[in-house]
C-alpha positions in Angstrom: 100.7 79.6 105.4 97.6 81.9 105.5 94.1 81.8 104.2 92.0 84.9 104.3 88.1 85.1 104.2 86.5 88.4 103.7 82.8 89.0 104.3 80.7 92.1 103.5 77.7 93.6 101.9 78.1 92.7 98.2 77.2 96.2 96.9 80.1 97.6 99.0 82.5 94.7 98.8 82.4 93.8 95.1 83.7 97.1 93.8 86.7 97.1 96.1 87.8 93.5 96.1 91.1 93.9 94.2 92.2 97.0 96.3 91.1 95.4 99.6 93.0 92.2 98.7 96.1 94.2 98.0 95.7 96.1 101.3 95.2 92.9 103.3 98.2 91.2 101.6 100.5 94.2 102.2 99.6 94.0 105.9 100.4 90.3 106.0 103.7 90.9 104.3 104.7 93.8 106.6 103.4 92.4 109.9 104.0 88.7 109.5 106.8 88.6 106.9 104.6 86.6 104.4 106.2 86.1 101.0 104.8 88.5 98.5 103.8 85.6 96.2 101.7 83.8 98.9 98.2 85.3 98.6 95.2 83.2 99.3 92.0 85.3 99.6 88.4 84.3 99.3 85.5 86.9 99.2 82.0 86.3 100.5 79.8 89.1 99.2 76.5 88.9 100.9 73.0 90.4 100.3 72.2 93.1 102.9 69.6 90.9 104.5 72.1 88.1 105.0 74.7 90.0 107.1 73.5 91.4 110.4 75.6 93.9 112.5 75.2 96.0 115.5 74.1 99.6 115.5 76.9 102.1 114.9 78.1 100.0 111.8 77.4 100.9 108.2 77.0 98.9 105.0 80.8 99.0 104.7 80.9 96.6 107.6 83.6 94.0 106.8 84.7 90.9 108.5 88.1 89.4 108.0 89.1 85.9 109.1 92.8 85.0 109.0 93.6 81.3 109.2 97.3 80.5 109.6 99.9 78.3 111.0 100.6 78.8 114.7 103.9 80.4 115.7 103.6 84.1 115.3 104.2 86.3 118.3 101.4 88.3 120.0 103.2 91.5 118.9 103.2 90.4 115.3 99.5 89.6 115.4 98.7 92.9 117.1 100.8 94.7 114.4 98.7 92.9 111.7 95.5 94.0 113.3 96.7 97.6 113.7 97.9 97.8 110.1 94.6 96.4 108.8 92.6 99.0 110.6 95.0 101.8 109.5 95.3 100.9 105.9 91.6 100.0 105.3 90.8 103.4 106.7 93.4 105.4 104.8 93.2 103.5 101.5 89.5 102.5 101.3 87.9 104.9 103.7 86.5 102.1 105.8 86.3 103.2 109.4 87.8 100.9 112.0 84.2 100.9 113.5 83.2 98.9 110.4 86.0 96.3 110.5 86.2 93.1 112.6 89.2 90.8 112.4 89.6 87.3 113.8 92.8 85.3 113.7 92.6 81.5 113.8 95.9 79.6 114.4 96.3 75.9 114.0 99.2 73.6 114.2 101.0 72.9 110.8 100.0 69.2 111.0 96.3 70.2 110.8 96.9 71.6 107.2 97.0 69.7 104.0 98.9 71.5 101.3 100.3 70.3 97.9 99.8 66.7 98.9 101.5 66.9 102.3 100.6 67.6 105.9 101.7 71.2 106.7 104.4 70.0 109.1 106.1 68.1 106.3 106.3 71.1 103.9 109.6 72.8 103.2 108.7 76.5 103.6 110.6 79.3 102.0 109.6 81.7 104.8 109.6 81.9 108.6 106.5 81.3 110.7 108.0 82.3 114.0 108.1 86.1 113.6 
């Protein structure tokens, strides 16, 4: 399971939502073997005055938070991060300098999905990749 939150300046984020969502999802599928039909993304477009960032960043500054079941290897998570930087740069022209990624992992039992605790779900994909 994975939930993605994407934050950015609304004037830059709104026009690219669909493409960015597709880029992020392709990275999740390739790095973590997510099923192609498991896509849960939430966008948080913000006014310029409501998102502060360090010098050296531009209005394309984008924060990505990935919440998922624990169990992926360090290598798989590093591959996800690498792919996100590469594909956001090549497909959306967003520099790695303007992207920050945080991965939050929690035990399955801390999730509630479709009326069940996450550790009681029958998944059709592997988590330990």
